[in-house]
MARBA-342004 format. One line per field, with one value per residue: residue number from 1; z, x, y of N, C-alpha, C, O in turn. Coordinates in steps of 0.1 Angstrom, whole numbers, plus 2048, in hexadecimal, padded with zeros to 3 digits. Layout:
num	(NUM, ...)
n_Z	(Z, ...)
n_X	(X, ...)
n_Y	(Y, ...)
ca_Z	(Z, ...)
ca_X	(X, ...)
ca_Y	(Y, ...)
c_Z	(Z, ...)
c_X	(X, ...)
c_Y	(Y, ...)
o_Z	(Z, ...)
o_X	(X, ...)
o_Y	(Y, ...)
! end
This chain:
num	(1, 2, 3, 4, 5, 6, 7, 8, 9, 10, 11, 12, 13, 14, 15, 16, 17, 18, 19, 20, 21, 22, 23, 24, 25, 26, 27, 28, 29, 30, 31, 32, 33, 34, 35, 36, 37, 38, 39, 40, 41, 42, 43, 44, 45, 46, 47, 48, 49, 50, 51, 52, 53, 54, 55, 56, 57, 58, 59, 60, 61, 62, 63, 64, 65, 66, 67, 68, 69, 70, 71, 72, 73, 74, 75, 76, 77, 78, 79, 80, 81, 82, 83, 84, 85, 86, 87, 88, 89, 90, 91, 92, 93, 94, 95, 96, 97, 98, 99, 100, 101, 102, 103, 104, 105, 106, 107, 108, 109, 110, 111, 112, 113, 114, 115, 116, 117, 118, 119, 120, 121, 122, 123, 124, 125, 126, 127, 128, 129, 130, 131, 132, 133, 134, 135, 136, 137, 138, 139, 140, 141, 142, 143, 144, 145, 146, 147, 148, 149, 150, 151, 152, 153, 154, 155)
n_Z	(832, 827, 836, 832, 812, 7F3, 7F2, 807, 81F, 817, 818, 831, 843, 839, 82B, 83C, 852, 846, 845, 837, 81A, 806, 80D, 80B, 7F1, 7EA, 7F4, 7E4, 7CF, 7CF, 7D2, 7B5, 79A, 77E, 769, 769, 777, 79F, 7BA, 7DB, 7EF, 805, 805, 7ED, 7F3, 801, 7F9, 7DA, 7BF, 7A3, 7B6, 7C8, 7B1, 7A9, 7BF, 7CC, 7B0, 7B1, 7CA, 7C6, 7AF, 7BB, 7CE, 7C4, 7B5, 7C7, 7D2, 7C4, 7C3, 7DA, 7E9, 7E7, 7FD, 80C, 806, 80A, 825, 82A, 820, 834, 846, 838, 834, 84E, 857, 845, 843, 835, 826, 823, 80A, 7FB, 7FC, 7EB, 7D4, 7D0, 7D0, 7B4, 79F, 79E, 78C, 770, 780, 79C, 796, 78D, 776, 756, 752, 74C, 735, 73F, 75B, 762, 75A, 76F, 78C, 78A, 783, 7A0, 7B1, 7A9, 7B1, 7CF, 7D8, 7CF, 7E2, 7F9, 7F7, 7F6, 810, 824, 819, 820, 83D, 843, 83F, 84F, 869, 866, 86B, 888, 8A3, 8AE, 8CC, 8E6, 8F5, 90F, 932, 945, 961, 96C, 965, 980, 994)
n_X	(8EC, 8DE, 8DC, 8D0, 8C5, 8A8, 89C, 8A6, 89D, 87E, 877, 881, 873, 857, 84F, 853, 841, 82D, 817, 820, 82D, 81D, 80D, 81C, 824, 804, 804, 81B, 80B, 7F8, 800, 807, 803, 7FB, 803, 824, 82D, 82C, 81E, 82C, 82A, 836, 852, 85C, 85B, 870, 889, 886, 874, 87D, 893, 87E, 86F, 87E, 889, 86A, 869, 878, 87B, 85C, 861, 875, 867, 850, 85D, 86A, 84D, 84C, 860, 85A, 84C, 82C, 81F, 828, 824, 808, 806, 813, 7F9, 7E7, 7F4, 7F8, 7DE, 7D7, 7D6, 7C5, 7A4, 793, 78D, 7A1, 79A, 792, 7A5, 7B7, 7A8, 7A5, 7C1, 7C9, 7B5, 7BE, 7CE, 7E2, 7EA, 7F8, 80F, 831, 843, 859, 84D, 84E, 83F, 838, 843, 82A, 816, 81B, 817, 801, 7F9, 802, 7F1, 7DC, 7DA, 7DF, 7C8, 7B4, 7C1, 7B6, 79E, 795, 7A4, 796, 776, 77F, 77D, 764, 757, 764, 755, 740, 73A, 731, 738, 737, 72A, 738, 736, 721, 72F, 726, 720, 72B, 717, 702, 70A)
n_Y	(908, 8E7, 8CD, 8B4, 8A4, 8A4, 893, 884, 88C, 88F, 874, 86D, 87F, 885, 868, 859, 85A, 84F, 834, 810, 802, 800, 818, 82A, 82D, 830, 848, 858, 858, 862, 87D, 887, 891, 885, 887, 889, 8A1, 8A6, 8AF, 8C2, 8D5, 8E6, 8D3, 8D9, 8F7, 8FC, 8EC, 8F0, 8F3, 8DF, 8D2, 8C5, 8B6, 8A3, 899, 88A, 875, 86C, 858, 853, 840, 82B, 81E, 818, 802, 7F2, 7E7, 7D6, 7C2, 7B5, 799, 78E, 789, 792, 7AD, 7A8, 7AF, 7C2, 7CF, 7D4, 7E2, 7FB, 804, 80C, 827, 833, 837, 821, 800, 7E1, 7D9, 7EF, 801, 7F8, 7F3, 80F, 812, 804, 80F, 82A, 82C, 834, 845, 844, 83A, 843, 859, 859, 836, 812, 7F9, 7E4, 7E4, 7F4, 7DD, 7CB, 7D6, 7DB, 7BF, 7B2, 7C6, 7BD, 7A1, 7A3, 7AC, 79A, 78A, 792, 793, 77B, 76D, 780, 774, 75D, 75F, 76A, 74F, 742, 74A, 748, 72D, 721, 714, 6F5, 6EB, 6DB, 6BE, 6B5, 6AE, 695, 681, 664, 649, 63D, 64A)
ca_Z	(82E, 828, 839, 828, 801, 7F6, 7F5, 818, 825, 810, 81B, 83F, 846, 831, 827, 848, 85B, 83E, 846, 832, 80C, 7F8, 815, 807, 7E1, 7E3, 7F4, 7DD, 7C4, 7D2, 7CA, 7AA, 790, 773, 75D, 76B, 789, 7AE, 7C5, 7E9, 7EF, 80C, 7FD, 7DE, 7F5, 80A, 7EA, 7CA, 7B3, 7A5, 7C1, 7CC, 7A9, 7A9, 7CC, 7C9, 7A2, 7B6, 7D5, 7BC, 7AB, 7C3, 7D7, 7B9, 7B1, 7D2, 7D5, 7B2, 7C4, 7E1, 7E7, 7EA, 80A, 813, 808, 813, 838, 829, 81C, 841, 84E, 82A, 838, 85B, 858, 839, 845, 82D, 829, 81C, 7FB, 7F8, 7FE, 7DF, 7C5, 7CB, 7C4, 7A9, 79D, 79E, 783, 770, 78A, 7A8, 78D, 787, 764, 74E, 757, 741, 739, 746, 769, 769, 758, 779, 795, 788, 788, 7AE, 7BA, 7A7, 7B9, 7D9, 7D2, 7D0, 7E9, 805, 7F7, 7FF, 823, 827, 81A, 82E, 84D, 844, 83C, 861, 875, 864, 870, 896, 8A9, 8B4, 8DC, 8EF, 8FE, 920, 937, 951, 96D, 967, 969, 989, 99D)
ca_X	(8EF, 8D7, 8E5, 8C7, 8C1, 89A, 899, 8A5, 88E, 871, 879, 880, 869, 848, 849, 856, 834, 824, 817, 823, 832, 812, 803, 827, 820, 7FB, 803, 81B, 803, 7EF, 80F, 80D, 7F8, 7FA, 80D, 831, 82A, 826, 81A, 831, 82E, 842, 85E, 85E, 861, 87B, 894, 881, 86B, 886, 897, 872, 869, 888, 87D, 85E, 868, 882, 871, 851, 86A, 87B, 85C, 84A, 86C, 86A, 848, 84C, 866, 858, 845, 81B, 81E, 832, 81C, 7FD, 80A, 814, 7ED, 7E3, 7FD, 7F7, 7D3, 7D7, 7D4, 7BA, 794, 792, 790, 7AC, 79C, 78E, 7B4, 7BC, 7A0, 7AA, 7CE, 7CA, 7AC, 7C6, 7DA, 7F1, 7ED, 803, 81A, 83B, 847, 853, 84C, 850, 831, 83F, 840, 81C, 80E, 823, 815, 7F2, 7F5, 806, 7E6, 7D0, 7DD, 7DC, 7B6, 7AC, 7C3, 7AF, 794, 797, 7A1, 785, 76E, 77E, 77F, 758, 754, 767, 753, 732, 739, 72F, 743, 731, 72C, 741, 72A, 721, 72E, 71C, 725, 72B, 70A, 703, 70F)
ca_Y	(8F8, 8DF, 8BF, 8AB, 8A7, 8AB, 882, 87C, 894, 88C, 864, 86E, 889, 881, 85E, 852, 858, 849, 820, 807, 805, 803, 825, 833, 82E, 839, 859, 863, 85F, 872, 88E, 881, 896, 877, 889, 88A, 8A3, 8A4, 8B7, 8C4, 8E9, 8E3, 8CE, 8E3, 905, 8F4, 8E3, 8FA, 8E7, 8D7, 8C6, 8BB, 8AD, 895, 88B, 884, 870, 85B, 850, 84C, 837, 822, 81A, 80B, 7F2, 7ED, 7DF, 7CE, 7BC, 7B2, 78D, 78C, 77E, 79E, 7B8, 7A5, 7AE, 7D4, 7D9, 7D2, 7EF, 807, 806, 80F, 838, 83C, 832, 818, 7F2, 7E2, 7D2, 7FD, 807, 7ED, 7F7, 817, 815, 800, 817, 839, 826, 834, 857, 844, 836, 849, 85A, 84E, 825, 807, 7F5, 7D6, 7E8, 7F3, 7D6, 7C5, 7DC, 7D3, 7AF, 7B7, 7CA, 7B0, 792, 7A9, 7B2, 78B, 783, 796, 78F, 76B, 772, 787, 766, 751, 763, 76A, 73F, 73D, 753, 745, 725, 720, 706, 6EA, 6E5, 6D6, 6B5, 6BB, 6A1, 68B, 67A, 653, 646, 638, 653)
c_Z	(82C, 82D, 832, 81C, 7FF, 7FA, 7FB, 81E, 826, 817, 82A, 846, 847, 835, 830, 850, 850, 83C, 83D, 828, 804, 800, 80C, 7F9, 7E3, 7E7, 7EC, 7CF, 7C1, 7CF, 7BF, 7A0, 77F, 767, 75D, 776, 798, 7B0, 7D2, 7EA, 7F9, 80A, 7EF, 7E5, 7FE, 7FE, 7DB, 7C3, 7B2, 7A8, 7C2, 7C0, 7A8, 7B6, 7CB, 7BC, 7AE, 7C1, 7D0, 7B8, 7AF, 7CE, 7CF, 7B5, 7BC, 7D5, 7CB, 7B6, 7CF, 7E5, 7EB, 7F9, 816, 812, 80D, 821, 832, 823, 828, 847, 843, 834, 844, 85A, 851, 846, 837, 82E, 81F, 809, 7F3, 7F7, 7F0, 7D0, 7C1, 7CB, 7B7, 79C, 798, 791, 77B, 77C, 795, 7A0, 789, 776, 762, 755, 74A, 743, 73F, 756, 76C, 766, 76A, 784, 792, 78A, 798, 7B5, 7B4, 7B0, 7CE, 7DE, 7D4, 7DB, 7F9, 803, 7FA, 807, 828, 821, 81D, 83B, 84E, 846, 84B, 86C, 872, 86B, 880, 89A, 8AD, 8C3, 8DE, 8F4, 90C, 927, 943, 953, 968, 96F, 975, 996, 9A2)
c_X	(8E3, 8DB, 8DC, 8C4, 8B3, 896, 896, 89C, 882, 873, 877, 876, 856, 845, 84F, 84A, 82A, 823, 81A, 824, 824, 808, 80D, 825, 814, 7FF, 80E, 816, 7FD, 7F8, 810, 7FF, 7F3, 7FD, 819, 836, 826, 825, 822, 837, 83D, 854, 869, 861, 86E, 889, 891, 87A, 874, 887, 88B, 871, 876, 88A, 87B, 862, 86E, 879, 868, 855, 86D, 86D, 852, 851, 86B, 85E, 844, 853, 860, 84A, 834, 81C, 820, 829, 80B, 7F6, 80C, 7FF, 7E6, 7E9, 7FC, 7E7, 7D1, 7D5, 7CB, 7AE, 78E, 792, 79B, 7A3, 796, 79B, 7BB, 7B9, 7A3, 7BB, 7D1, 7C1, 7B1, 7D2, 7D9, 7F6, 7FC, 811, 825, 83F, 853, 854, 848, 842, 82C, 83A, 831, 813, 810, 81C, 806, 7EA, 7F4, 7F8, 7DA, 7CE, 7DA, 7CD, 7B1, 7B1, 7BA, 7A6, 78E, 79A, 79A, 775, 772, 77B, 76E, 753, 759, 75D, 743, 72C, 73A, 737, 736, 731, 72F, 731, 72D, 723, 729, 725, 71E, 71C, 709, 704, 709)
c_Y	(8F4, 8D3, 8AF, 8A9, 8A3, 89D, 880, 885, 892, 879, 863, 875, 886, 873, 852, 84F, 851, 837, 81B, 80D, 809, 811, 830, 835, 830, 848, 861, 865, 861, 87E, 88F, 88A, 88D, 87D, 88F, 898, 8A6, 8B4, 8B6, 8CC, 8E6, 8D8, 8D8, 8F5, 904, 8F3, 8EA, 8EB, 8DD, 8CA, 8BC, 8B3, 8A3, 891, 881, 875, 861, 856, 84B, 83D, 825, 819, 813, 801, 7EC, 7E2, 7D4, 7BE, 7B0, 7A7, 78F, 78D, 78E, 7AC, 7B7, 7AA, 7BD, 7DA, 7DC, 7E2, 7FA, 80A, 80C, 822, 837, 82F, 827, 810, 7F2, 7DF, 7E5, 801, 7FE, 7F6, 805, 81E, 812, 809, 824, 838, 82D, 83E, 851, 83D, 843, 84F, 85B, 840, 81A, 801, 7EC, 7D8, 7EA, 7EE, 7CB, 7C9, 7D7, 7C6, 7AE, 7BA, 7C2, 7A8, 799, 7A9, 7A5, 784, 787, 796, 780, 769, 771, 778, 75B, 753, 765, 756, 73D, 743, 74C, 734, 71E, 713, 6FE, 6EB, 6E3, 6CD, 6B8, 6AC, 69D, 68A, 66D, 651, 63B, 63D, 65C)
o_Z	(82E, 823, 830, 81A, 80A, 804, 7FD, 822, 830, 819, 830, 850, 84F, 83D, 82C, 854, 853, 836, 834, 826, 7FE, 7FA, 806, 7F5, 7D9, 7E0, 7EC, 7C6, 7B5, 7CA, 7BA, 7A2, 777, 75D, 756, 77C, 79A, 7AB, 7D8, 7E8, 7F6, 811, 7EC, 7DE, 800, 7FF, 7D1, 7C4, 7BA, 7A4, 7BF, 7C3, 7A6, 7B8, 7CB, 7C0, 7B1, 7BE, 7D1, 7BB, 7AA, 7D5, 7D3, 7B0, 7BB, 7DA, 7CC, 7B1, 7CC, 7E4, 7F6, 7FE, 821, 81B, 813, 826, 837, 824, 828, 84C, 847, 83B, 843, 864, 857, 84D, 832, 839, 817, 7FE, 7E7, 7EC, 7EF, 7C7, 7B5, 7C7, 7AF, 791, 78F, 78E, 77A, 77F, 796, 7A5, 781, 76B, 76C, 75F, 741, 74D, 744, 75C, 775, 768, 76F, 78A, 79A, 78E, 79D, 7BF, 7BA, 7B7, 7D8, 7E8, 7DD, 7E0, 803, 80D, 800, 80B, 82F, 829, 81E, 843, 859, 84F, 852, 878, 87C, 86E, 883, 892, 8B0, 8C7, 8D3, 8F6, 912, 925, 94C, 94E, 963, 979, 973, 9A1, 9AA)
o_X	(8DB, 8E0, 8E1, 8BB, 8AE, 88F, 88A, 891, 87B, 868, 86E, 870, 84D, 83D, 850, 848, 81F, 82B, 815, 820, 822, 7FE, 809, 825, 813, 7FD, 80E, 819, 7F9, 7F4, 819, 7F3, 7EA, 7FA, 81C, 841, 81B, 828, 821, 843, 849, 85E, 875, 867, 875, 893, 899, 87B, 874, 883, 88B, 870, 872, 88D, 880, 85D, 86C, 870, 868, 84F, 86A, 86E, 84D, 84C, 86B, 861, 83B, 850, 861, 83E, 833, 815, 81C, 827, 804, 7EB, 803, 7FB, 7DF, 7E1, 802, 7E7, 7C7, 7CD, 7C3, 7B0, 783, 797, 7A0, 7A8, 797, 79C, 7C7, 7C0, 7A5, 7C0, 7D8, 7C5, 7AB, 7DB, 7CD, 802, 807, 81C, 821, 83D, 85A, 85B, 83F, 83B, 821, 831, 82C, 808, 806, 81A, 800, 7DF, 7EA, 7F4, 7D0, 7C4, 7D4, 7C8, 7A9, 7AB, 7B8, 7A0, 784, 794, 795, 76C, 76C, 778, 769, 74B, 752, 75E, 73B, 721, 743, 73B, 72B, 73D, 736, 726, 737, 71C, 728, 72F, 713, 717, 70F, 700, 70F)
o_Y	(8FD, 8CD, 8A3, 8B2, 89E, 89B, 87D, 880, 893, 876, 85C, 86F, 886, 870, 846, 843, 84E, 830, 822, 819, 814, 815, 83A, 841, 837, 852, 86D, 86D, 863, 889, 896, 887, 890, 878, 899, 899, 8A9, 8BF, 8AB, 8CF, 8E4, 8DA, 8DC, 8FD, 90E, 8FB, 8E9, 8DE, 8D4, 8BF, 8B0, 8A7, 898, 885, 876, 86A, 856, 84F, 83F, 832, 81A, 80F, 809, 7F6, 7E0, 7D7, 7CC, 7B3, 7A4, 7AC, 794, 796, 792, 7B4, 7C0, 7AA, 7C4, 7E5, 7E6, 7EB, 804, 814, 813, 825, 83E, 825, 82A, 80D, 7FA, 7E4, 7E6, 808, 7FF, 7FB, 808, 828, 819, 809, 829, 83F, 830, 840, 857, 83D, 84C, 848, 85D, 83F, 81B, 802, 7EA, 7D2, 7E3, 7F3, 7C5, 7BE, 7CF, 7C3, 7AB, 7B3, 7C1, 7A7, 793, 7A4, 7A5, 77B, 77F, 798, 77C, 75F, 767, 775, 750, 74B, 761, 752, 735, 73F, 74C, 730, 717, 70A, 704, 6EB, 6E4, 6D2, 6BB, 6A2, 6A6, 68E, 66A, 655, 630, 638, 664)
! end
């Protein structure tokens, strides 16, 4: 007798170690074949393929809608967290996530949700690029040296 459902097990034991909301969405997208089927050998072996597919599909949809409800400021911070285990920059991570669409998206998905995710990823990319350009501009402007203090004249 199992104490956890396939969804509870996957959420706690697999997604629980993937950093960031966008990181988890990306991970689930990597398990998705783009045609509606997921590959997760361990989950399928323990719970059966049908239960594993249902758990992965439900998890994927839940994560997607969680991303779509978050404010951009929260997601911008999440990009940093989501990249923490990857060997890519924030720009590369967002680009990969956007380019792999529709693969990272669960089936079926409304055109509105698909467009919403595209606009969120585009906005995050623009914000990361703008922040990076601002940081470069600030770094290139060397601070003026402080004036030397001189003793008062006549001493």
